C-alpha positions as CSV (number, residue, x, y, z in Angstrom):
1,M,34.0,130.0,130.6
2,S,32.1,133.4,130.9
3,I,32.0,137.0,128.4
4,D,31.5,140.5,128.7
5,A,29.7,142.5,126.8
6,I,32.6,144.2,125.5
7,D,34.4,140.8,125.2
8,R,31.1,140.0,122.7
9,R,31.7,143.7,121.0
10,L,35.5,142.8,120.1
11,I,35.1,139.5,119.3
12,G,31.8,140.4,117.4
13,A,34.6,143.5,115.7
14,T,37.2,140.6,114.9
15,Q,35.4,137.8,113.7
16,A,35.3,138.9,110.6
17,G,39.7,140.0,110.4
18,L,41.4,141.9,111.6
19,P,41.1,145.2,109.3
20,L,44.0,146.1,107.3
21,T,45.6,149.4,108.5
22,P,49.5,150.0,110.1
23,A,47.5,149.4,113.7
24,P,44.5,147.0,113.3
25,Y,44.3,147.2,116.9
26,A,44.2,150.3,116.8
27,A,41.6,150.5,114.4
28,I,39.1,147.8,116.9
29,A,39.5,150.1,119.6
30,Q,38.5,153.4,118.1
31,H,35.6,151.0,116.3
32,I,34.5,149.4,120.0
33,G,34.9,152.6,122.4
34,L,38.1,151.1,124.0
35,S,42.1,151.8,124.1
36,E,44.4,150.1,121.6
37,D,45.4,149.1,124.8
38,E,42.4,147.8,126.4
39,V,41.6,146.0,123.2
40,I,45.4,143.8,123.4
41,S,44.8,143.4,127.1
42,R,40.9,142.1,126.5
43,M,42.2,139.7,123.6
44,Q,45.1,138.5,125.7
45,A,43.1,137.5,128.4
46,L,40.4,135.7,126.0
47,Q,43.6,133.8,124.4
48,H,44.5,133.1,128.5
49,Q,40.8,131.8,129.0
50,G,41.0,129.7,126.2
51,V,37.9,131.1,124.2
52,I,40.7,133.0,121.6
53,R,43.0,130.2,120.5
54,R,45.1,132.2,117.9
55,V,45.1,135.2,115.9
56,A,46.8,134.3,112.9
57,L,46.5,134.6,109.4
58,A,44.8,132.3,106.8
59,P,45.9,132.8,103.5
60,N,44.7,131.8,100.2
61,H,47.0,129.5,99.4
62,Y,45.6,129.5,95.2
63,A,45.5,133.0,95.1
64,L,49.6,132.5,96.1
65,G,50.5,130.7,93.5
66,M,50.2,127.1,95.7
67,T,48.5,124.8,94.1
68,A,49.3,122.1,95.4
69,N,49.1,121.2,98.7
70,G,49.2,118.1,100.7
71,M,48.4,117.1,104.0
72,S,51.0,115.0,105.3
73,V,49.8,112.4,107.2
74,W,52.7,109.8,109.7
75,D,52.5,106.6,111.5
76,V,55.3,108.0,114.3
77,E,56.0,106.3,116.9
78,D,54.0,107.7,120.0
79,S,57.2,107.7,122.3
80,H,58.6,110.4,120.3
81,A,55.1,111.9,118.4
82,H,55.3,115.1,120.6
83,D,59.3,116.4,120.3
84,L,59.1,114.9,116.7
85,G,56.6,116.7,116.1
86,A,57.1,120.2,116.9
87,A,60.4,119.8,114.9
88,V,57.6,118.9,111.7
89,G,55.9,121.9,112.7
90,A,58.6,124.3,112.5
91,L,59.8,123.0,109.5
92,D,59.5,126.9,107.6
93,F,57.4,124.9,104.6
94,V,54.8,123.6,106.9
95,S,51.4,125.7,107.4
96,H,50.8,123.6,110.2
97,C,50.9,120.8,112.4
98,Y,48.8,118.4,114.6
99,L,49.0,115.1,116.9
100,R,46.1,112.9,116.3
101,P,44.8,109.9,118.4
102,R,44.5,106.6,115.3
103,A,41.7,105.1,114.5
104,E,40.9,101.9,112.7
105,G,42.6,101.0,109.5
106,W,43.7,104.9,109.9
107,P,47.8,104.2,111.3
108,Y,48.7,108.3,111.1
109,N,49.4,110.4,114.0
110,L,50.7,112.8,112.5
111,F,49.7,115.4,110.1
112,A,51.2,118.7,108.6
113,M,50.1,120.8,105.4
114,V,52.8,120.9,102.8
115,H,51.6,124.3,100.4
116,G,54.0,124.1,97.1
117,S,53.6,125.4,93.6
118,T,53.4,121.6,91.9
119,G,53.3,118.2,92.9
120,D,57.0,117.1,93.0
121,E,57.9,120.2,94.8
122,V,55.7,119.4,97.8
123,E,56.9,115.8,97.2
124,T,60.4,117.1,97.9
125,K,59.4,119.2,100.9
126,R,57.8,115.8,102.3
127,A,60.6,114.0,102.0
128,Q,61.6,116.4,103.6
129,I,59.7,115.2,107.4
130,A,60.7,111.8,105.9
131,A,64.1,112.1,106.5
132,L,63.5,113.8,109.4
133,L,61.4,111.3,111.1
134,G,63.7,108.9,110.1
135,A,63.5,105.5,111.8
136,H,60.7,106.6,114.0
137,C,57.9,106.8,111.4
138,R,56.0,103.2,109.8
139,A,54.9,104.6,107.2
140,S,52.2,108.0,105.5
141,D,51.2,108.6,103.5
142,I,49.4,112.7,101.9
143,L,46.0,114.0,101.2
144,Y,46.3,116.4,97.9
145,S,43.7,118.8,98.4
146,T,41.2,119.5,95.2
147,R,39.7,122.3,96.1
148,I,40.1,125.0,98.7
149,L,37.8,125.1,101.6
150,K,36.1,127.9,102.9
151,K,38.1,129.4,106.6
152,T,36.3,131.5,109.1
153,G,36.9,132.5,113.1
154,M,34.8,132.3,115.2
155,R,32.0,133.6,114.4
156,I,29.6,134.4,117.7
157,K,25.9,134.6,117.7
158,E,23.6,138.1,118.3
159,G,21.6,137.7,120.6
Protein backbone atom coordinates (compact mmCIF):
# COMPACT_ATOMS: atom_id res chain seq x y z
CA MET A 1 0.00 0.00 0.00
CA SER A 2 1.46 3.35 -0.98
CA ILE A 3 0.33 6.94 -1.02
CA ASP A 4 1.11 9.57 -3.60
CA ALA A 5 2.44 13.09 -3.05
CA ILE A 6 -1.07 14.58 -2.92
CA ASP A 7 -2.17 12.06 -0.27
CA ARG A 8 0.98 12.86 1.68
CA ARG A 9 0.11 16.61 1.58
CA LEU A 10 -3.46 15.82 2.61
CA ILE A 11 -2.31 13.75 5.59
CA GLY A 12 0.19 16.46 6.52
CA ALA A 13 -2.56 19.08 6.44
CA THR A 14 -4.90 17.04 8.66
CA GLN A 15 -2.56 15.25 11.07
CA ALA A 16 -2.85 17.96 13.74
CA GLY A 17 -6.64 17.90 13.44
CA LEU A 18 -9.31 19.34 11.21
CA PRO A 19 -9.79 23.11 11.20
CA LEU A 20 -12.60 24.28 13.49
CA THR A 21 -14.68 25.88 10.78
CA PRO A 22 -18.14 25.16 9.36
CA ALA A 23 -16.48 23.63 6.27
CA PRO A 24 -13.22 21.99 7.37
CA TYR A 25 -12.70 20.01 4.17
CA ALA A 26 -13.07 23.18 2.08
CA ALA A 27 -10.45 24.90 4.26
CA ILE A 28 -8.06 21.97 3.80
CA ALA A 29 -8.75 21.95 0.07
CA GLN A 30 -7.93 25.64 -0.22
CA HIS A 31 -4.75 25.15 1.84
CA ILE A 32 -3.36 22.36 -0.36
CA GLY A 33 -4.82 23.41 -3.72
CA LEU A 34 -7.54 20.82 -4.27
CA SER A 35 -11.31 20.94 -4.53
CA GLU A 36 -13.37 20.09 -1.46
CA ASP A 37 -14.83 17.08 -3.30
CA GLU A 38 -11.33 15.79 -4.07
CA VAL A 39 -10.28 16.13 -0.42
CA ILE A 40 -13.34 14.17 0.68
CA SER A 41 -12.88 11.57 -2.05
CA ARG A 42 -9.20 11.07 -1.23
CA MET A 43 -9.87 10.80 2.50
CA GLN A 44 -12.56 8.20 1.82
CA ALA A 45 -10.15 6.27 -0.43
CA LEU A 46 -7.42 6.41 2.23
CA GLN A 47 -9.90 5.12 4.77
CA HIS A 48 -11.07 2.34 2.42
CA GLN A 49 -7.41 1.31 1.86
CA GLY A 50 -6.79 1.22 5.61
CA VAL A 51 -4.32 4.13 5.57
CA ILE A 52 -6.78 6.14 7.69
CA ARG A 53 -8.82 4.10 10.18
CA ARG A 54 -11.30 6.83 11.03
CA VAL A 55 -11.86 10.54 11.37
CA ALA A 56 -12.98 11.22 14.93
CA LEU A 57 -13.20 13.77 17.66
CA ALA A 58 -10.76 13.27 20.56
CA PRO A 59 -12.14 15.38 23.41
CA ASN A 60 -10.32 16.26 26.59
CA HIS A 61 -12.73 14.65 29.05
CA TYR A 62 -11.17 16.44 32.01
CA ALA A 63 -11.85 19.84 30.41
CA LEU A 64 -15.47 18.74 29.92
CA GLY A 65 -15.82 18.01 33.64
CA MET A 66 -15.57 14.25 33.27
CA THR A 67 -12.80 13.59 35.77
CA ALA A 68 -13.76 10.02 36.66
CA ASN A 69 -12.69 7.94 33.68
CA GLY A 70 -12.44 4.18 33.78
CA MET A 71 -11.59 1.44 31.35
CA SER A 72 -14.01 -1.32 32.27
CA VAL A 73 -12.73 -4.78 31.43
CA TRP A 74 -14.92 -7.84 31.05
CA ASP A 75 -14.41 -11.59 30.78
CA VAL A 76 -17.14 -12.39 28.27
CA GLU A 77 -17.80 -15.80 26.74
CA ASP A 78 -15.97 -15.81 23.42
CA SER A 79 -19.01 -17.15 21.55
CA HIS A 80 -20.98 -14.01 22.54
CA ALA A 81 -18.19 -11.43 22.71
CA HIS A 82 -18.66 -9.91 19.24
CA ASP A 83 -22.40 -9.30 19.56
CA LEU A 84 -22.21 -8.18 23.18
CA GLY A 85 -19.25 -5.92 22.39
CA ALA A 86 -21.29 -4.24 19.65
CA ALA A 87 -24.15 -3.70 22.12
CA VAL A 88 -21.82 -2.24 24.75
CA GLY A 89 -20.12 -0.03 22.16
CA ALA A 90 -23.52 1.35 21.15
CA LEU A 91 -24.22 2.66 24.67
CA ASP A 92 -24.17 6.46 24.63
CA PHE A 93 -21.83 6.65 27.64
CA VAL A 94 -19.15 4.34 26.18
CA SER A 95 -16.57 6.36 24.24
CA HIS A 96 -14.77 3.35 22.81
CA CYS A 97 -15.14 -0.38 23.05
CA TYR A 98 -13.05 -3.19 21.64
CA LEU A 99 -12.18 -6.86 21.87
CA ARG A 100 -8.66 -8.03 22.70
CA PRO A 101 -7.17 -11.49 23.08
CA ARG A 102 -6.85 -12.75 26.61
CA ALA A 103 -3.37 -12.88 28.11
CA GLU A 104 -1.79 -15.07 30.75
CA GLY A 105 -3.07 -13.85 34.12
CA TRP A 106 -5.49 -11.45 32.39
CA PRO A 107 -8.87 -13.07 31.64
CA TYR A 108 -10.53 -10.01 30.10
CA ASN A 109 -11.40 -9.84 26.42
CA LEU A 110 -13.88 -6.93 26.22
CA PHE A 111 -12.83 -3.36 27.03
CA ALA A 112 -15.17 -0.36 27.31
CA MET A 113 -14.13 3.19 28.29
CA VAL A 114 -16.63 4.96 30.53
CA HIS A 115 -16.51 8.63 31.54
CA GLY A 116 -18.31 10.48 34.31
CA SER A 117 -18.05 13.46 36.61
CA THR A 118 -17.85 11.21 39.70
CA GLY A 119 -16.75 7.70 40.51
CA ASP A 120 -20.32 6.87 41.53
CA GLU A 121 -21.56 7.93 38.09
CA VAL A 122 -19.00 5.67 36.40
CA GLU A 123 -19.92 2.78 38.69
CA THR A 124 -23.61 3.23 37.81
CA LYS A 125 -22.73 3.06 34.12
CA ARG A 126 -20.52 0.02 34.77
CA ALA A 127 -23.50 -1.68 36.45
CA GLN A 128 -25.57 -1.00 33.31
CA ILE A 129 -22.92 -2.74 31.21
CA ALA A 130 -22.89 -5.67 33.65
CA ALA A 131 -26.68 -5.97 33.35
CA LEU A 132 -26.41 -5.95 29.55
CA LEU A 133 -23.74 -8.68 29.57
CA GLY A 134 -25.68 -10.75 32.08
CA ALA A 135 -24.72 -14.39 32.53
CA HIS A 136 -22.30 -14.23 29.57
CA CYS A 137 -19.86 -12.27 31.75
CA ARG A 138 -17.72 -14.24 34.18
CA ALA A 139 -15.68 -11.42 35.74
CA SER A 140 -14.99 -7.71 35.43
CA ASP A 141 -12.84 -4.92 36.77
CA ILE A 142 -12.31 -1.24 36.11
CA LEU A 143 -9.05 0.63 35.70
CA TYR A 144 -9.43 4.30 36.58
CA SER A 145 -7.33 6.93 34.81
CA THR A 146 -5.01 8.94 37.00
CA ARG A 147 -3.97 11.38 34.28
CA ILE A 148 -4.78 12.22 30.68
CA LEU A 149 -2.38 10.98 28.08
CA LYS A 150 -1.56 12.96 24.99
CA LYS A 151 -3.84 11.83 22.18
CA THR A 152 -2.47 12.11 18.70
CA GLY A 153 -3.53 10.88 15.32
CA MET A 154 -1.42 9.71 12.46
CA ARG A 155 1.81 11.59 11.90
CA ILE A 156 3.63 11.52 8.62
CA LYS A 157 7.36 12.04 8.45
CA GLU A 158 8.39 14.60 5.90
CA GLY A 159 11.23 13.87 3.48
